[in-house]
Steps between C-alpha positions, in 0.01 A plus 500: 500500500394555137712819491797300626481239221465773239811663641685169485402448133618849411826473694690418180463754218216436253495549121414872513775558760756337270384722213539814716841382623606430141393850386692652791822314407457598133469866608825465701679343202368778273642769734835319517514460117417871452793587729736259321414649159610841629855362552733599786764733361737507799536422873287801598219363279535141622545562875309827552248495210686792338419720806178595324214351705187689618392544866198266472715212371771566765245499786330182374839332457612593855180343634524186282866445596407515867199266481622146444287188527658431840378848599142428387488159664703598808322828577154338473635218719621751761162677490331163556726400789590817688299788352632849436853538657674430168308793348785711647718373214234583239475855636858556382331697223640814669854359455437474124440879520840528670653333193343763271568808714831425677701231317401512133629853418850389611481170307386663174751785537783245535400332169553157665348181352518308828509557876856363533606746224344786700702391807819512291422854382420612857778302676739266313527169312528290820139579595390424144667155497357417843140592412518331155610161631286524814186582294553218249541230768202635698277511187570142391467351852193697610298678230544253210462182705206612718309645202545183294405278796183695589416532130529126443246444780256760362520376139472130593200571725311716247573300186500157663846410364808365686709755694807456277312561175350820641825633645725425200237603241454844657876552546574418135212714365606799714868444424442507122322838487743651754806384302363607161333829590702629798365771732244624245334157481503474881351845559223485237389143581493601869257782423256251346555256788433770763161586346396130487620425855328803657173436313487130600586568864244784532231261368600237761488759782158624384347151465658394832351798687158423348529136608598597858223760528692829471785668686317541836404130498861406412634691802235355729557139386878516525537696827258262675751218443828698484475844671851606387443431128428865412775646719824606326661615825619200702697551827873572488576155645278310254719212371382533137371853431632759752378843383848653550659242272231531233494880501872586542676176391254470211584853386875420489432190286252704292756770415749230391238322287320798344781758475831315453421159345573463128188284467267797567712809424580378145137581406531869589840528329317417175344852508662767284483765774452542876142631466370189317698265728354670810144486359553129432608454864192695626268285284683185618451616862121521450497152343704375800200576726289245308645173638328561835164513322558236232719239678499549880124564534413191284708296747287636786184436292613137452543472879147638556351264240659195667332611826159571341481201268774243565333234282529710183815700574787304648868591506753233605791746514502880525689536169213326321256782592527695171482196265196381703319830430589476130354149484182559702394859424585571137272419206635317193705729273600735781681209662719474189570874512601491868713189438669712232537784751666274756739368235557861396608583855748215487632583153541874562702433817716243324551723194608787729752281684638357174538849351654653816749212533610525138533881529718476813712219353551670161547862609664456842713190451556414130536860372731579795726206410481562121448875451593487128204276402246645253130573578392196292724268699364643828136446393586144393674440836186628676290242312742215583508612868117490513500150350760388754292640791190318363700172511631574853143569615381163365796314658416663834133381496564147641698653790220755553241221488673310779522805725225724358191604689650407836756678712699595188232741381513668840880524462457664161276765659755544779793526258346818354496651849874434532601598144318834513653702791859557374386566140227741618749682726760542221251626236307726738804660667683520165222715354413707809857574621785587263769422766444119471804358317588177316681345798191544718275350230700179447566458876126527574408251223761243609408535871136447403595182311684363807196573720269333244714181504524499882126551548393236244762257628385537861133472393564173315722365781247562777193390300511128598550577870203740499285236327617230744378720783834519684571817693806660345642821636789732436592796278505295176153359570364845585651633175340214299153552646453878463191560283619537137333843456660628822831360376467719190470809726812409703700424185394830340600707807834315508553556124427874532744522795776323301439713189511833687797402723719378213408807290604736782825311567612490136556755224202688351408405140589724206176702468570585135488135392164439674330818375121453486516161677435621857296788641798714602654481151204624289574797273254791471392373155430154641294648786300706250448195275380306804240767579381499141459120493160488675159668488239572767311184401806283589519659847123474562485132393800417721349669808165328434673161487673558836160596652345176365785296658448676837124440467545124446749476790246675724202292384650155570553536875 
């Protein structure tokens, strides 16, 4: 019991923790000030850090953008509640390799700032307009709101302040350095945040394993109560985690997220050549393996601790698993550092969303409407757009708070499974097959949007009846209740069918205008440059990573 009271006393940060947290924030401000003093000369400097960023910084930034506070809290919560199935999504490290090896050479060759701009160069302006508007709405309603909501919970719990103070304080702090410093400030602060977050989480995993009694004891304790906890491969008809949905549907969503989403790809576009961009992606892929060890496993450790010693370690709700470990396991000082790391996860995700939104708005919408505007005006517009998105995010918090954490969060996960298939199909086919034309691209994207609306509408409509326990049958009900990951597979197959059919039934594109933007249109010089853009070490590291992924998939069965 003595241990328990100590833990309760330490649950709020102590003096040394506040000192450490203060030093961490000062370091962040110092990095941001250093960036600001360097001045952004033009849009390339402001939105893509002057395309002059090294592979280490790119890899760290990819990882930091991906890991938001909702990721830290949610993944540990999933580990606590259901074990390892969600590790499938963390093993998407191999898809990050796909970004570096398959997609990136075409993106860099096109000279595009944004993904919608790449679609215009490969197809036409209709696809660009569609993806620009679609991305902006999706970012504000999903990424911005969920990150702020989860972040408000984390900050209020760790610092012992009201939710609103935590949420708004973090949003304003992040917004200021994103507006002032642009992409450079985002990328360099993310590098620092990645190091802090990984260090703190590794310490928690290590101390947690010691407390449980080692890995073998962890497995024994957990499987005695929940035999399926260490099994990633659930049956095909499992209502939550069918292996087919996680493996195939998850891959479709993964390609959309890691290879075509402005939020992630913008980091690699900041490289000044394909070789550095690819190395950044390879390094980011290795970092992507870490969440299993530093977030998912701590969730399982928390589950084991509540079995072994429920008096000391108690978790009311699965999502509280990670904060509980921070409070009970970490010594004074380190707690402040990990609190900083968790806030870093939140801020890096928010900064990435703010920067991606302002890039898409400025380059794909404003510059398209006012092509004569100078570089200075465009940079200023980017700053105003970021500020506007910060305000929208804050306005959306009360709505998020009413619906957050319940069914809505599940919907947000599902929405990704419905957004991804048409976009993945258009990008993938557009690069692999030169015959895909602009009519096929816009038809596929619009059809995907209709399916997304139908599926979400039917899901929301049938929700009350399912809850009320009434038996509802019919085609619409069957459509509404297909597992979301399986739905992604069906939508992808349908999107590919539409894209190929429309391409074959309409005129072939002018291959001269899309030179270097699809495999069949590469010149001999471009093929030679491609071969010269990697070394043996890049190939070896990539193969090794794929073997590690296969090893993990085999181990957790």
